[in-house]
Structure formats: C-alpha cells, structure tokens
N, CA and C atoms as an extended XYZ file, in Angstrom:
378
Properties=species:S:1:pos:R:3:atomname:S:1:resname:S:1:resid:I:1 pbc="F F F"
N        -5.885       21.594       76.389 N   MET     1
C        -7.132       22.164       76.427 CA  MET     1
C        -7.546       22.704       77.716 C   MET     1
N        -7.406       21.701       78.743 N   LYS     2
C        -7.754       21.843       80.211 CA  LYS     2
C        -7.056       23.241       80.554 C   LYS     2
N        -5.668       23.178       80.378 N   ASP     3
C        -4.851       24.211       80.871 CA  ASP     3
C        -5.159       25.605       80.149 C   ASP     3
N        -5.672       25.694       78.979 N   ALA     4
C        -5.940       26.834       78.243 CA  ALA     4
C        -7.407       27.354       78.574 C   ALA     4
N        -8.079       26.634       79.462 N   GLY     5
C        -9.392       27.074       79.897 CA  GLY     5
C       -10.501       26.754       79.005 C   GLY     5
N       -10.293       25.840       78.151 N   LYS     6
C       -11.187       25.444       76.981 CA  LYS     6
C       -12.210       24.486       77.346 C   LYS     6
N       -11.823       23.707       78.318 N   ILE     7
C       -12.668       22.626       78.847 CA  ILE     7
C       -12.478       22.437       80.369 C   ILE     7
N       -13.358       21.836       81.209 N   ASP     8
C       -13.206       21.732       82.419 CA  ASP     8
C       -13.470       20.260       82.886 C   ASP     8
N       -13.281       19.952       84.142 N   ASP     9
C       -13.438       18.602       84.468 CA  ASP     9
C       -14.735       17.826       84.143 C   ASP     9
N       -15.797       18.633       84.148 N   TRP    10
C       -17.247       18.092       83.798 CA  TRP    10
C       -17.257       17.805       82.301 C   TRP    10
N       -16.491       18.533       81.360 N   ASP    11
C       -16.458       18.293       80.074 CA  ASP    11
C       -15.790       16.982       79.856 C   ASP    11
N       -14.756       16.767       80.533 N   ILE    12
C       -13.690       15.727       80.279 CA  ILE    12
C       -14.622       14.421       80.764 C   ILE    12
N       -15.084       14.430       81.899 N   HIS    13
C       -15.904       13.354       82.585 CA  HIS    13
C       -17.205       13.055       81.605 C   HIS    13
N       -17.926       14.025       80.941 N   THR    14
C       -19.080       13.899       80.255 CA  THR    14
C       -18.501       12.968       78.865 C   THR    14
N       -17.314       13.751       78.302 N   THR    15
C       -16.955       13.011       77.081 CA  THR    15
C       -16.567       11.437       77.408 C   THR    15
N       -15.756       11.367       78.415 N   ILE    16
C       -15.185        9.959       78.722 CA  ILE    16
C       -16.442        8.920       78.970 C   ILE    16
N       -17.405        9.502       79.533 N   GLY    17
C       -18.556        8.573       79.854 CA  GLY    17
C       -19.248        8.442       78.256 C   GLY    17
N       -19.537        9.302       77.667 N   ALA    18
C       -20.194        9.141       76.240 CA  ALA    18
C       -19.259        8.014       75.529 C   ALA    18
N       -18.031        8.203       75.482 N   ASN    19
C       -17.211        7.135       74.727 CA  ASN    19
C       -17.304        5.808       75.291 C   ASN    19
N       -17.267        5.549       76.432 N   ILE    20
C       -17.458        4.318       77.192 CA  ILE    20
C       -18.924        3.786       76.752 C   ILE    20
N       -19.788        4.570       76.775 N   ALA    21
C       -21.328        4.062       76.427 CA  ALA    21
C       -21.281        3.793       75.119 C   ALA    21
N       -20.545        4.468       74.165 N   ALA    22
C       -20.511        4.165       72.760 CA  ALA    22
C       -19.722        2.898       72.374 C   ALA    22
N       -18.765        2.768       73.198 N   GLY    23
C       -17.925        1.487       72.976 CA  GLY    23
C       -18.596        0.277       73.538 C   GLY    23
N       -19.287        0.593       74.663 N   SER    24
C       -19.958       -0.845       74.964 CA  SER    24
C       -21.333       -1.342       74.204 C   SER    24
N       -21.927       -0.299       73.428 N   ASP    25
C       -22.918       -0.453       72.569 CA  ASP    25
C       -22.253       -1.398       71.286 C   ASP    25
N       -21.332       -0.966       70.812 N   THR    26
C       -20.808       -1.619       69.544 CA  THR    26
C       -20.232       -2.859       69.923 C   THR    26
N       -19.538       -3.068       71.068 N   THR    27
C       -19.104       -4.164       71.496 CA  THR    27
C       -20.056       -5.297       71.835 C   THR    27
N       -21.400       -4.769       72.323 N   ALA    28
C       -22.232       -5.678       72.468 CA  ALA    28
C       -22.774       -6.192       71.098 C   ALA    28
N       -23.069       -5.203       70.236 N   ILE    29
C       -23.568       -5.949       68.810 CA  ILE    29
C       -22.631       -6.767       68.284 C   ILE    29
N       -21.342       -6.273       68.366 N   THR    30
C       -20.276       -7.230       67.564 CA  THR    30
C       -20.537       -8.762       68.576 C   THR    30
N       -20.408       -8.959       69.493 N   LEU    31
C       -20.460      -10.083       70.298 CA  LEU    31
C       -21.667      -10.842       69.999 C   LEU    31
N       -22.763      -10.156       70.045 N   SER    32
C       -24.041      -10.804       69.626 CA  SER    32
C       -23.950      -11.449       68.193 C   SER    32
N       -23.409      -10.678       67.397 N   ALA    33
C       -23.343      -11.028       65.797 CA  ALA    33
C       -22.443      -12.346       65.854 C   ALA    33
N       -21.241      -12.188       66.530 N   ILE    34
C       -20.450      -13.348       66.543 CA  ILE    34
C       -21.055      -14.451       66.932 C   ILE    34
N       -21.717      -14.574       68.196 N   ILE    35
C       -22.460      -15.623       68.985 CA  ILE    35
C       -23.384      -16.080       67.776 C   ILE    35
N       -24.271      -15.358       67.353 N   TYR    36
C       -25.367      -15.804       66.310 CA  TYR    36
C       -24.775      -16.515       65.423 C   TYR    36
N       -23.758      -15.860       64.473 N   LEU    37
C       -23.050      -16.346       63.369 CA  LEU    37
C       -22.292      -17.829       63.705 C   LEU    37
N       -22.015      -18.171       64.976 N   LEU    38
C       -21.237      -19.273       65.361 CA  LEU    38
C       -22.448      -20.288       65.516 C   LEU    38
N       -23.627      -19.796       66.103 N   ILE    39
C       -24.762      -20.889       66.153 CA  ILE    39
C       -25.194      -21.243       64.974 C   ILE    39
N       -25.210      -20.249       63.816 N   LYS    40
C       -25.791      -20.696       62.622 CA  LYS    40
C       -24.862      -21.389       61.922 C   LYS    40
N       -23.468      -21.362       62.185 N   HIS    41
C       -22.594      -22.062       61.504 CA  HIS    41
C       -21.738      -22.988       62.436 C   HIS    41
N       -22.334      -24.164       62.801 N   PRO    42
C       -21.518      -24.955       64.032 CA  PRO    42
C       -20.361      -25.652       63.518 C   PRO    42
N       -20.096      -25.727       62.308 N   GLU    43
C       -18.611      -26.334       61.771 CA  GLU    43
C       -17.726      -25.307       62.050 C   GLU    43
N       -18.140      -23.794       62.127 N   THR    44
C       -17.234      -22.763       62.307 CA  THR    44
C       -16.894      -22.735       63.830 C   THR    44
N       -17.853      -23.076       64.619 N   ALA    45
C       -17.811      -23.025       66.082 CA  ALA    45
C       -16.819      -24.216       66.405 C   ALA    45
N       -17.171      -25.082       65.852 N   THR    46
C       -16.279      -26.263       66.153 CA  THR    46
C       -14.771      -26.204       65.875 C   THR    46
N       -14.430      -25.496       64.626 N   LYS    47
C       -13.139      -25.376       64.361 CA  LYS    47
C       -12.507      -24.265       65.286 C   LYS    47
N       -13.386      -23.242       65.625 N   LEU    48
C       -12.678      -22.209       66.805 CA  LEU    48
C       -12.467      -22.970       67.985 C   LEU    48
N       -13.251      -23.730       68.333 N   ARG    49
C       -13.224      -24.414       69.683 CA  ARG    49
C       -11.595      -25.280       69.466 C   ARG    49
N       -11.498      -25.932       68.468 N   GLU    50
C       -10.318      -26.711       68.236 CA  GLU    50
C        -9.113      -25.821       68.138 C   GLU    50
N        -9.246      -24.598       67.558 N   GLU    51
C        -8.107      -23.620       67.783 CA  GLU    51
C        -7.949      -23.307       69.059 C   GLU    51
N        -8.888      -22.903       69.958 N   ILE    52
C        -8.757      -22.579       71.457 CA  ILE    52
C        -8.097      -23.634       72.123 C   ILE    52
N        -8.619      -24.955       72.080 N   SER    53
C        -8.072      -26.067       72.656 CA  SER    53
C        -6.458      -26.394       72.261 C   SER    53
N        -6.217      -26.061       71.119 N   ALA    54
C        -4.837      -26.469       70.694 CA  ALA    54
C        -3.846      -25.441       71.161 C   ALA    54
N        -4.282      -24.013       71.472 N   PHE    55
C        -3.443      -22.923       71.935 CA  PHE    55
C        -3.320      -23.330       73.201 C   PHE    55
N        -4.391      -23.583       73.992 N   ALA    56
C        -4.357      -23.807       75.385 CA  ALA    56
C        -3.497      -24.952       75.891 C   ALA    56
N        -3.592      -26.144       75.056 N   LYS    57
C        -2.767      -27.356       75.128 CA  LYS    57
C        -1.407      -26.953       75.122 C   LYS    57
N        -0.817      -26.126       74.146 N   LEU    58
C         0.323      -25.560       73.992 CA  LEU    58
C         0.811      -24.531       74.970 C   LEU    58
N        -0.015      -24.043       75.821 N   GLY    59
C         0.358      -23.018       76.772 CA  GLY    59
C         0.450      -21.795       76.128 C   GLY    59
N        -0.285      -21.435       75.148 N   LYS    60
C         0.102      -20.122       74.141 CA  LYS    60
C        -1.046      -19.092       74.784 C   LYS    60
N        -2.049      -19.527       75.683 N   ILE    61
C        -3.069      -18.713       75.944 CA  ILE    61
C        -3.131      -18.782       77.429 C   ILE    61
N        -3.526      -17.840       78.134 N   SER    62
C        -3.787      -17.748       79.462 CA  SER    62
C        -5.467      -17.841       79.671 C   SER    62
N        -5.882      -17.880       81.092 N   ASN    63
C        -7.063      -17.623       81.307 CA  ASN    63
C        -7.400      -16.598       82.166 C   ASN    63
N        -7.893      -15.466       81.759 N   PRO    64
C        -8.836      -15.346       80.550 CA  PRO    64
C        -7.824      -15.169       79.322 C   PRO    64
N        -8.129      -15.182       78.232 N   VAL    65
C        -6.991      -14.964       77.158 CA  VAL    65
C        -7.004      -13.446       77.096 C   VAL    65
N        -5.863      -13.048       76.975 N   THR    66
C        -5.472      -11.517       76.780 CA  THR    66
C        -5.561      -11.141       75.370 C   THR    66
N        -5.615       -9.846       75.052 N   PHE    67
C        -5.963       -9.267       73.864 CA  PHE    67
C        -4.838       -9.542       72.964 C   PHE    67
N        -3.486       -9.578       73.464 N   GLN    68
C        -2.401       -9.864       72.637 CA  GLN    68
C        -2.261      -11.417       72.111 C   GLN    68
N        -2.653      -12.175       73.148 N   GLU    69
C        -2.679      -13.778       72.777 CA  GLU    69
C        -4.005      -13.955       71.771 C   GLU    69
N        -5.215      -13.311       71.868 N   GLY    70
C        -6.118      -13.441       70.918 CA  GLY    70
C        -5.788      -12.961       69.492 C   GLY    70
N        -4.930      -11.960       69.315 N   GLN    71
C        -4.638      -11.399       68.248 CA  GLN    71
C        -3.669      -12.479       67.430 C   GLN    71
N        -2.913      -13.634       68.037 N   LYS    72
C        -2.251      -14.493       67.430 CA  LYS    72
C        -2.853      -15.691       67.062 C   LYS    72
N        -4.217      -15.710       67.232 N   MET    73
C        -4.991      -16.737       67.078 CA  MET    73
C        -5.683      -16.773       65.557 C   MET    73
N        -5.183      -17.051       64.608 N   PRO    74
C        -5.663      -16.796       63.134 CA  PRO    74
C        -7.196      -17.106       62.956 C   PRO    74
N        -7.592      -18.100       63.356 N   TYR    75
C        -8.954      -18.378       63.115 CA  TYR    75
C        -9.924      -17.727       63.934 C   TYR    75
N        -9.597      -17.249       65.338 N   LEU    76
C       -10.304      -16.445       65.824 CA  LEU    76
C       -10.306      -15.223       65.269 C   LEU    76
N        -9.234      -14.530       64.697 N   MET    77
C        -9.432      -13.311       64.229 CA  MET    77
C        -9.994      -13.309       62.950 C   MET    77
N        -9.972      -14.351       62.211 N   ALA    78
C       -10.885      -14.589       60.917 CA  ALA    78
C       -12.506      -14.538       61.397 C   ALA    78
N       -12.691      -15.201       62.435 N   VAL    79
C       -14.028      -15.177       62.807 CA  VAL    79
C       -14.494      -13.819       63.141 C   VAL    79
N       -13.662      -13.099       64.025 N   ILE    80
C       -14.066      -11.845       64.257 CA  ILE    80
C       -14.285      -10.696       63.137 C   ILE    80
N       -13.259      -10.757       62.223 N   ASN    81
C       -13.183       -9.878       61.140 CA  ASN    81
C       -14.414      -10.322       60.162 C   ASN    81
N       -14.676      -11.459       60.041 N   GLU    82
C       -15.701      -11.815       59.084 CA  GLU    82
C       -17.190      -11.492       59.690 C   GLU    82
N       -17.250      -11.620       60.917 N   SER    83
C       -18.455      -11.115       61.665 CA  SER    83
C       -18.685       -9.723       61.430 C   SER    83
N       -17.576       -8.931       61.597 N   LEU    84
C       -17.620       -7.501       61.414 CA  LEU    84
C       -17.932       -7.110       60.005 C   LEU    84
N       -17.618       -7.946       59.143 N   ARG    85
C       -17.646       -7.686       57.736 CA  ARG    85
C       -19.157       -7.760       57.371 C   ARG    85
N       -19.710       -9.009       57.754 N   ILE    86
C       -21.268       -9.163       57.696 CA  ILE    86
C       -21.976       -8.323       58.400 C   ILE    86
N       -21.841       -8.039       59.658 N   HIS    87
C       -22.632       -7.409       60.506 CA  HIS    87
C       -21.803       -6.157       61.062 C   HIS    87
N       -21.483       -5.383       60.531 N   PRO    88
C       -20.711       -4.170       61.198 CA  PRO    88
C       -21.388       -3.334       62.160 C   PRO    88
N       -20.853       -3.273       63.288 N   ALA    89
C       -21.529       -2.356       64.488 CA  ALA    89
C       -21.274       -0.865       64.338 C   ALA    89
N       -20.619       -0.563       63.325 N   THR    90
C       -20.359        0.853       63.006 CA  THR    90
C       -20.837        1.218       61.559 C   THR    90
N       -20.900        2.592       61.226 N   GLY    91
C       -21.352        3.005       60.088 CA  GLY    91
C       -20.448        2.302       58.781 C   GLY    91
N       -19.005        2.131       59.255 N   GLN    92
C       -18.073        1.863       58.242 CA  GLN    92
C       -18.033        0.288       57.951 C   GLN    92
N       -18.120       -0.068       56.692 N   LEU    93
C       -18.200       -1.355       56.409 CA  LEU    93
C       -16.700       -1.861       56.389 C   LEU    93
N       -16.422       -3.053       56.632 N   MET    94
C       -15.105       -3.824       56.365 CA  MET    94
C       -15.147       -4.585       55.107 C   MET    94
N       -14.245       -4.184       54.188 N   SER    95
C       -14.128       -4.726       53.010 CA  SER    95
C       -13.293       -6.051       53.025 C   SER    95
N       -13.340       -6.754       51.960 N   ARG    96
C       -12.453       -7.860       51.570 CA  ARG    96
C       -11.753       -7.578       50.359 C   ARG    96
N       -10.619       -7.776       50.364 N   ILE    97
C        -9.803       -7.987       48.987 CA  ILE    97
C        -9.841       -9.213       48.451 C   ILE    97
N       -10.377       -9.674       47.381 N   VAL    98
C       -10.435      -10.940       46.705 CA  VAL    98
C        -9.137      -11.341       46.211 C   VAL    98
N        -8.312      -12.325       46.562 N   PRO    99
C        -6.837      -12.440       45.978 CA  PRO    99
C        -7.118      -12.796       44.511 C   PRO    99
N        -5.958      -12.745       43.855 N   GLN   100
C        -5.802      -13.186       42.259 CA  GLN   100
C        -6.176      -14.607       42.084 C   GLN   100
N        -7.121      -15.183       41.539 N   GLY   101
C        -7.557      -16.507       41.223 CA  GLY   101
C        -8.795      -16.654       42.022 C   GLY   101
N        -9.322      -15.661       42.859 N   GLY   102
C       -10.636      -15.754       43.475 CA  GLY   102
C       -10.523      -16.311       44.783 C   GLY   102
N       -11.682      -16.423       45.274 N   ALA   103
C       -11.955      -17.125       46.723 CA  ALA   103
C       -13.361      -17.671       46.701 C   ALA   103
N       -13.491      -18.662       47.568 N   VAL   104
C       -14.796      -19.257       47.823 CA  VAL   104
C       -15.417      -18.872       49.151 C   VAL   104
N       -16.520      -18.142       49.268 N   LEU   105
C       -17.061      -17.701       50.519 CA  LEU   105
C       -18.503      -18.171       50.391 C   LEU   105
N       -18.749      -18.877       51.627 N   SER   106
C       -20.328      -19.406       51.642 CA  SER   106
C       -20.876      -20.292       50.528 C   SER   106
N       -19.821      -20.963       49.876 N   GLY   107
C       -20.012      -21.792       48.618 CA  GLY   107
C       -20.257      -21.092       47.494 C   GLY   107
N       -19.853      -19.616       47.425 N   THR   108
C       -20.066      -18.858       46.358 CA  THR   108
C       -18.460      -18.485       45.974 C   THR   108
N       -18.220      -18.872       44.403 N   LEU   109
C       -16.729      -18.440       43.940 CA  LEU   109
C       -16.799      -17.084       43.568 C   LEU   109
N       -15.932      -16.204       44.297 N   LEU   110
C       -15.685      -14.848       43.681 CA  LEU   110
C       -14.368      -15.068       42.984 C   LEU   110
N       -14.644      -14.897       41.485 N   SER   111
C       -13.575      -15.185       40.548 CA  SER   111
C       -12.830      -14.068       40.213 C   SER   111
N       -13.446      -12.927       40.408 N   CYS   112
C       -12.691      -11.535       39.891 CA  CYS   112
C       -11.907      -10.881       41.206 C   CYS   112
N       -10.846      -10.338       40.654 N   LYS   113
C        -9.941       -9.378       41.694 CA  LYS   113
C       -10.840       -8.208       41.924 C   LYS   113
N       -11.091       -7.996       42.924 N   GLY   114
C       -12.053       -6.922       43.264 CA  GLY   114
C       -12.308       -6.737       44.778 C   GLY   114
N       -12.807       -5.608       45.205 N   LEU   115
C       -13.133       -5.236       46.720 CA  LEU   115
C       -14.557       -5.754       46.635 C   LEU   115
N       -14.833       -6.721       48.049 N   VAL   116
C       -16.004       -7.144       48.368 CA  VAL   116
C       -16.515       -6.672       49.648 C   VAL   116
N       -17.541       -5.820       49.705 N   SER   117
C       -18.144       -5.504       50.868 CA  SER   117
C       -19.605       -6.337       51.187 C   SER   117
N       -19.644       -6.774       52.390 N   ARG   118
C       -20.747       -7.545       52.697 CA  ARG   118
C       -21.285       -8.630       51.664 C   ARG   118
N       -22.399       -8.477       51.039 N   ARG   119
C       -22.677       -9.715       50.284 CA  ARG   119
C       -22.991       -9.458       48.641 C   ARG   119
N       -22.636       -8.227       48.198 N   GLU   120
C       -22.720       -7.827       47.030 CA  GLU   120
C       -21.896       -8.562       45.984 C   GLU   120
N       -22.416       -9.067       44.808 N   ARG   121
C       -21.441       -9.664       43.818 CA  ARG   121
C       -20.526       -8.557       43.187 C   ARG   121
N       -19.207       -9.095       42.847 N   CYS   122
C       -18.317       -8.159       42.387 CA  CYS   122
C       -18.235       -8.147       41.023 C   CYS   122
N       -18.286       -7.228       40.286 N   CYS   123
C       -18.181       -6.890       38.817 CA  CYS   123
C       -19.021       -8.117       38.356 C   CYS   123
N       -20.064       -8.436       38.660 N   GLY   124
C       -21.003       -9.364       37.728 CA  GLY   124
C       -20.467      -10.771       37.562 C   GLY   124
N       -19.424      -11.321       38.342 N   CYS   125
C       -19.034      -12.577       38.031 CA  CYS   125
C       -19.032      -13.605       39.013 C   CYS   125
N       -19.729      -13.162       40.243 N   GLY   126
C       -19.916      -13.922       41.254 CA  GLY   126
C       -21.183      -14.849       41.267 C   GLY   126
C-alpha cells in the first residue's frame, strides 16, 4: 500500500502506535484479572507455583520463561485460559466445551454437553 501511494510513513507509525497501546491495555487487564483470581483462589496459586517449580527443577524453563516454554505448561495455560474466560479483556468471550459426562467447575456440576460462556447455566441442567 505504501508503494501504491495509499499510505505514508506517518500512517504506518500512527497505526503501529495505536496497536501497541491497544495491546498493552488488554494485556494489563488480563494480568490484573489473573493476579486477582490467583489471590482469590490460593489453592490455584499453590498448584501453579508447584508446576513452575517442577518445570524449573527439570530444566524445562529458563529465566525469564519464554512464550514457547510457557505454552508447554498445562496448568499455567489453564489458569490463563480460565481467567480470560471469566474476565475477557476483549469484546469476544472465550467459550468452554463441556465434555460428555459433564465437568465440575467451582463446585458446580455441568452435566450436559453444551457450550458454556462465563457463568451461565447450560440448558437448565447446571
């Protein structure tokens, strides 16, 4: 587009700046939600610390942990995904597919196969 004369350097820099600002806001919201939820649920924080310690002891993570290393930590990924589902930083909700046979979330049995977003009951059976 730049070569075709449709945008100039100012447009490119402005767009990049807007994207960085938008990304930092959603990142801050997400990190705040994760920290809040970990404080609210200390058993989850303990289990996450145990996973981090185990991965460190086995030499599976560096300091700081890289994005690729973090993606290989199942409990960390679950904490991030569940935090995003409960408190989405963007306008799009993250859904959860309830497996056949149901699932227990926060002490609530979701016994039907369905899609669950946030905290709504699924098909009246929760």
